[in-house]
C-alpha positions in Angstrom: 96.2 195.9 101.5 98.5 198.6 102.8 99.9 201.4 100.5 102.7 203.8 101.4 102.9 207.6 101.0 99.1 208.1 101.0 97.1 210.9 102.6 93.5 211.1 103.7 91.2 212.8 101.4 89.1 213.9 104.4 91.9 215.8 106.2 95.6 215.9 107.1 97.8 212.8 107.2 96.8 210.3 109.9 100.1 210.6 111.8 99.4 214.3 112.4 95.8 213.9 113.3 95.8 211.1 115.9 97.8 210.6 119.2 99.9 207.5 119.8 98.5 204.3 121.2 98.9 203.4 124.8 98.2 200.0 126.3 95.2 199.8 128.7 96.4 199.6 132.3 93.0 199.5 134.0 92.3 196.3 136.0 88.8 196.3 134.5 89.2 194.8 130.9 85.9 195.5 129.2 87.0 194.0 125.9 88.9 190.8 125.2 92.5 191.6 124.1 93.1 191.6 120.4 95.8 189.7 118.6 96.8 192.6 116.3 96.1 196.4 116.2 96.9 198.5 113.1 96.8 202.2 114.1 97.8 205.7 112.8 96.7 204.9 109.3 94.1 205.9 106.7 91.7 203.0 106.5 89.1 202.8 103.7 86.1 200.9 105.1 83.8 200.7 102.1 81.0 201.9 104.4 79.4 204.9 102.7 78.3 206.2 106.1 81.7 206.0 107.6 84.1 205.7 104.7 87.4 206.3 106.6 89.0 205.3 109.9 92.5 205.3 111.4 92.8 201.9 113.1 91.8 198.3 112.8 91.5 195.7 115.6 92.0 192.1 114.7 91.3 189.0 116.8 92.0 185.6 115.3 91.1 186.0 111.6 88.4 188.5 112.1 88.3 192.3 112.2 86.7 193.0 115.5 86.7 196.8 115.5 87.2 199.8 113.2 88.2 202.9 115.1 88.0 206.5 114.1 90.6 207.6 116.6 93.7 206.0 117.9 92.6 206.6 121.5 89.8 204.0 121.0 92.1 201.0 120.5 93.6 201.1 124.0 90.7 199.0 125.4 91.6 196.2 123.0 95.3 196.1 124.0 96.6 193.2 126.1 100.0 191.9 127.1 100.3 189.8 124.0 98.7 192.2 121.5 100.9 193.1 118.6 100.6 196.7 117.4 101.8 198.2 114.1 102.1 201.9 113.6 101.0 202.5 109.9 102.7 205.9 109.9 99.9 207.3 107.6 99.8 204.4 105.2 96.6 203.7 103.3 94.7 200.5 104.1 92.0 199.0 101.9 90.0 195.8 102.2 91.4 192.8 100.3 90.1 192.0 96.9 87.9 189.0 95.9 88.8 187.8 92.4 85.6 186.4 90.9 87.2 184.3 88.2 90.6 182.6 88.2 92.2 179.4 86.9 94.5 178.9 89.8 96.5 175.8 88.7 97.1 177.3 85.3 98.3 180.6 86.8 100.8 178.8 89.0 102.0 176.8 86.0 102.8 180.0 84.1 104.8 181.2 87.1 107.0 178.1 87.5 106.6 176.6 84.0 107.0 178.3 80.7 105.0 181.6 80.3 105.1 182.6 76.7 101.9 184.7 76.6 103.9 187.9 75.8 106.4 186.1 73.6 106.4 186.7 69.8 110.0 186.3 68.8 112.9 184.0 69.1 114.8 186.0 71.7 111.8 186.1 74.0 111.2 182.3 73.6 114.8 181.5 74.4 114.9 183.8 77.5 111.8 182.2 79.0 112.9 178.6 78.2 116.3 179.3 79.7 114.7 180.5 82.9 112.6 177.4 83.2 115.5 175.0 82.4 117.4 176.5 85.4 114.5 175.7 87.7 113.7 172.1 86.6 115.7 168.9 87.1 117.0 166.9 84.1 114.2 164.8 82.6 111.4 167.1 83.6 109.1 168.3 80.8 108.6 171.9 79.9 104.9 172.4 79.0 102.1 174.8 78.1 103.5 178.3 77.3 100.6 179.9 75.4 102.8 181.8 73.0 101.3 184.7 71.0 98.4 185.3 73.5 99.4 189.0 73.8 101.5 189.4 70.6 102.9 192.9 70.3 100.6 195.3 68.6 100.5 199.1 68.0 97.6 201.2 69.1 96.7 201.7 65.4 96.4 198.0 64.8 92.7 197.8 65.9 90.4 196.9 63.1 93.0 196.4 60.4 92.4 193.7 57.9 94.5 190.5 58.2 96.0 191.0 54.8 97.5 194.3 56.0 99.2 192.7 59.0 102.5 191.0 59.2 102.3 187.2 59.4 102.1 185.8 63.0 105.4 184.7 64.4 105.9 180.9 64.7 108.6 179.1 66.6 110.6 176.0 65.7 112.5 173.3 67.6 115.8 174.7 66.3 115.3 177.8 68.4 115.4 175.9 71.7 117.1 172.6 71.1 120.5 173.7 72.4 118.9 174.8 75.7 116.6 171.8 76.2 118.7 168.7 75.5 117.9 167.3 78.9 114.3 168.6 79.2 111.7 167.4 76.6 109.5 170.4 75.7 105.9 170.5 74.5 104.7 174.1 74.3 101.3 175.4 73.1 100.1 178.4 71.2 97.5 180.4 73.0 94.6 178.7 71.2 96.0 175.2 71.7 95.8 174.5 68.0 99.6 174.4 67.4 102.3 172.9 69.7 106.0 173.0 69.6 108.0 169.9 70.4 111.8 170.0 70.8 114.0 167.1 69.6 114.0 165.5 73.1 110.2 165.4 73.1 110.1 164.0 69.5 112.6 161.3 70.6 110.5 160.5 73.7 107.4 160.0 71.6 109.1 158.1 68.7 108.3 160.9 66.3 112.0 161.5 65.5 111.9 158.3 63.5 108.8 158.8 61.4 106.6 161.5 60.0 103.1 161.1 61.3 100.0 163.0 60.3 99.9 166.3 62.2 103.6 167.1 62.0 104.9 170.1 60.1 107.8 169.3 57.9 110.3 171.9 56.7 111.8 172.4 53.3 114.7 170.0 54.3 112.2 167.2 54.9 112.8 167.3 58.7 110.2 168.0 61.3 110.1 171.7 62.3 108.8 170.8 65.7 105.3 172.1 65.1 102.5 169.6 66.0 98.9 170.4 65.0 95.9 169.5 67.3 94.0 167.4 66.8 96.1 164.8 65.0 97.7 161.4 65.4 101.0 163.1 66.1 99.5 165.2 68.9 98.0 162.0 70.4 101.4 160.4 70.5 103.0 163.4 72.1 100.4 163.5 74.8 100.8 159.8 75.5 104.6 160.3 75.8 104.5 163.4 78.0 105.6 162.8 81.5 103.2 164.1 84.1 104.5 166.7 86.6 105.5 165.5 90.0 103.3 166.2 93.0 106.1 168.4 94.4 106.3 170.4 91.3 102.5 171.0 91.3 102.6 172.1 94.9 105.4 174.4 94.1 103.3 176.0 91.3 100.4 176.4 93.8 102.7 178.0 96.3 103.9 180.4 93.7 100.3 181.3 92.8 99.4 181.9 96.4 102.4 184.2 96.8 101.4 186.2 93.8 97.9 186.6 95.2 99.2 187.8 98.6 101.4 190.3 96.8 98.4 191.6 94.9 96.1 191.9 97.9 93.8 189.1 96.8 92.1 187.5 99.8 89.7 185.1 98.0 89.4 183.6 94.6 86.5 181.9 92.7 88.5 179.1 91.1 87.5 176.9 88.1 88.7 173.9 90.0 89.6 170.4 88.8 89.4 167.4 91.2 93.1 167.1 91.4 93.6 170.8 92.2 90.9 170.5 94.9 93.0 167.8 96.5 96.0 170.1 96.5 94.0 172.9 98.1 93.1 170.4 100.9 96.7 169.5 101.4 97.9 173.1 101.5 95.2 174.0 104.0 96.1 171.1 106.2 99.8 172.2 106.1 98.8 175.7 107.0 99.9 177.1 103.6 96.5 178.1 102.2 96.8 181.9 102.5 93.8 182.8 100.4 90.2 181.7 100.7 88.9 179.6 97.8 85.4 179.2 96.4 85.5 176.1 94.2 83.6 176.0 91.0 83.8 172.4 89.6 82.6 171.4 86.2 78.8 171.3 85.6 79.1 167.6 84.7 80.1 166.8 88.2 76.8 167.6 89.8 75.6 163.9 90.0 78.9 162.8 91.6 78.8 165.6 94.2 75.2 164.8 95.0 76.2 161.1 95.5 79.0 162.2 97.9 76.6 164.4 99.8 78.4 167.6 99.0 76.7 170.9 98.3 77.5 174.6 98.1 79.3 176.0 101.1 80.8 172.7 102.3 84.4 171.7 102.5 85.4 169.1 99.9 86.9 166.7 102.6 85.1 167.4 105.9 81.7 168.1 104.2 81.3 170.9 106.8 81.0 174.6 106.6 84.4 176.2 106.1 85.4 179.9 105.6 88.6 179.1 103.8 87.9 176.2 101.4 84.4 175.4 100.2 82.4 174.5 97.1 80.6 177.3 95.2 78.7 177.1 92.0 79.1 174.6 89.0 80.8 176.0 85.9 79.2 175.3 82.5 80.1 176.3 79.0 77.7 177.2 76.1 80.2 178.5 73.4 83.8 179.2 72.6 85.8 182.4 72.7 86.2 185.2 70.2 89.9 184.8 70.1 89.5 181.6 68.1 86.2 182.6 66.4 84.4 180.2 68.7 81.9 182.5 70.4 78.4 182.0 69.2 76.6 184.8 67.2 73.3 185.1 65.4 75.3 186.5 62.4 78.5 185.1 61.0 81.9 186.6 61.7 82.8 189.4 59.4 86.2 187.9 58.5 84.8 184.3 58.4 81.4 184.6 56.6 80.6 180.9 57.0 81.4 180.8 60.7 78.9 181.6 63.5 81.0 180.1 66.3 80.6 176.7 68.0 78.9 175.0 70.9 80.7 173.2 73.7 80.5 169.8 75.3 77.7 170.9 77.7 75.6 172.0 74.7 76.5 169.6 71.9 76.9 165.9 71.3 79.3 165.9 68.3 83.1 166.0 68.6 83.3 169.3 66.5 80.5 171.0 68.6 78.5 172.0 65.5 75.1 170.7 66.6 73.0 172.4 69.3 71.6 170.5 72.3 70.5 172.9 74.9 68.5 170.1 76.6 71.8 168.6 77.6 72.7 171.8 79.4 69.2 172.0 80.9 69.5 168.4 82.4 73.0 169.1 83.7 71.8 172.2 85.5 68.7 170.4 86.9 71.0 167.7 88.4 73.2 170.3 89.8 70.2 172.1 91.4 69.1 168.8 93.0 72.6 168.6 94.5 72.3 172.1 95.9 74.5 174.0 93.3 73.6 177.0 91.2 75.0 177.3 87.7 77.6 179.8 86.5 77.8 179.4 82.7 80.4 180.7 80.2 78.6 182.6 77.4 80.4 185.1 75.2 78.7 185.8 71.8 75.3 187.4 71.3 73.7 184.0 70.7 75.5 182.3 73.5 74.3 185.0 76.0 70.8 185.0 74.6 70.5 181.2 74.7 71.7 181.1 78.3 69.2 183.8 79.3 66.5 181.8 77.5 67.4 178.7 79.5 67.5 180.6 82.8 64.1 182.1 82.0 62.7 178.6 81.4 63.9 177.5 84.8 62.4 180.6 86.4 59.0 179.8 84.9 59.4 176.4 86.6 59.5 178.2 89.9 63.2 178.0 90.5 64.8 180.9 92.3 67.7 182.2 90.1 69.6 183.8 93.0 73.4 183.3 92.4 72.9 182.2 88.8 75.6 183.8 86.5 76.4 184.4 82.9 80.1 184.3 82.8 82.0 186.8 80.5 78.8 188.1 78.7 81.1 189.9 76.3 78.8 190.8 73.5 75.1 191.4 74.2 72.1 192.4 72.0 70.2 195.6 73.0 67.1 193.5 73.9 69.0 191.3 76.3 70.5 194.0 78.6 67.3 194.3 80.7 66.9 190.6 81.0 69.7 190.2 83.6 67.7 192.3 86.1 64.4 190.8 85.2 65.7 187.3 85.8 67.9 188.3 88.8 71.0 186.9 87.0 74.5 188.1 87.7 76.7 189.2 84.8 80.2 188.0 85.6 82.5 190.2 83.5 86.2 190.5 82.9 87.3 194.1 82.0 90.9 193.0 81.5 89.9 191.1 78.3 88.9 194.4 76.6 92.5 195.6 76.5 93.5 192.6 74.3 90.3 192.1 72.3 90.0 195.7 71.1 92.8 195.1 68.6 90.8 192.7 66.5 87.2 192.8 67.7 85.8 195.2 65.1 87.6 193.3 62.4 85.8 190.1 63.4 82.3 191.2 64.4 81.9 194.7 62.9 81.2 198.1 64.3 77.5 197.6 65.0 77.9 194.5 67.1 80.8 196.0 68.9 78.4 198.5 70.5 77.2 195.7 72.7 80.7 194.5 73.6 82.0 195.0 77.1 79.1 197.3 77.7 79.3 197.4 81.5 77.6 200.7 81.8 74.6 199.5 79.7 74.3 196.5 82.0 74.4 198.8 85.1 72.0 201.3 83.5 69.6 198.3 83.0 69.8 197.3 86.7 72.1 194.3 86.3 74.3 193.1 89.1 78.0 192.8 88.0 80.7 190.5 89.4 84.3 191.2 88.3 87.0 188.7 87.8 90.5 188.7 86.2 90.2 185.3 84.5 93.8 184.9 85.7 96.2 184.0 84.1 
């Protein structure tokens, strides 16, 4: 990444310190000519012994030299070498984002993004933007309204009774904008969905009231559909899938956003269909970011059958720097935002709720019963296929149960290198040192803190909050951290 108007912290600006670059004219070319030379800049190297340079030499897609003086790059210059005078700009290595949901991020760029919407005006503005992009007949989907509802700094820890009621949309707010585009938009927790009149008509719900539909005082559907319910099932069945072109356009938008942010690699929670799109983009020369794929833990057996393991390309089954399989992604519990993260004690504001399990750790549809043997067997199959597990665990019990399972595997003689606990948001004091003891990585998401702080203490109390987002405690106990945005 290159930043303007920056100055070295180790001396005067680069332009004043170093001479200009001259092409090598000697007939004896000691070094092969580079494709690109960046010079006259302030380059952060991330090398503690040599933290700063002024020039970079690039051949193909590799940095072949880092130079402390502009005069050193002349030997890499050839007739076809392109050179760029950075004029003192600051250069830093690109960023690897250790946790993204790539297809969802692209969808929120092209499709409706309601994460910051909490009023009718915001809803209408965003829906209007999307309508202008789409063709008639295309569905407007997702949205995630209310994910970052406006809140004041003093809101943190307030009781629900003291807060204003959460904003809820209705189909009347968008019907005049969406007559040619059926819309089925979700709340951030996926429990409530908004269907416009065009979508109700497409599903047949404009002619009857079905369980799961909210009805207004006038006896007419408000457009709110609850999940799960028969009405939700009918909507899902009627919803028209996105075209392949639209999905690729969403991917291109996500790649553009990554480039603009200096992200050079992502660890993506990848679905099989998104993996196919990555392959297509790469074959078309459009994949501008390296991708480390993390398929679902349940796919271990299938990948083993196909002869695919970590580090291999999903199509060629060969080593590939740009697109390759990484770990398998598992889930032990839910999230705190929906009171789903697992705790040893109940939520303060829901005394009967301890959180819930997930499909990798439970056999019932409501995820109330524990079955860690299911997770154990899935991980073992994945290990046989050559994949390490990276498992989502948020609450104190979720984290502890995952560490217990990893400890069991270690006692069986399994090397836990590369094993991760994803999120690790709330940790008991006795579990902090276990990460180092087991050689397990804590994959954390600092960005979540900025949102969770407004209600965390209300839900789990002051004492448990001491172990929330405790990155320094993890580091002080020798844990290795991996950071990711959880984009979007």
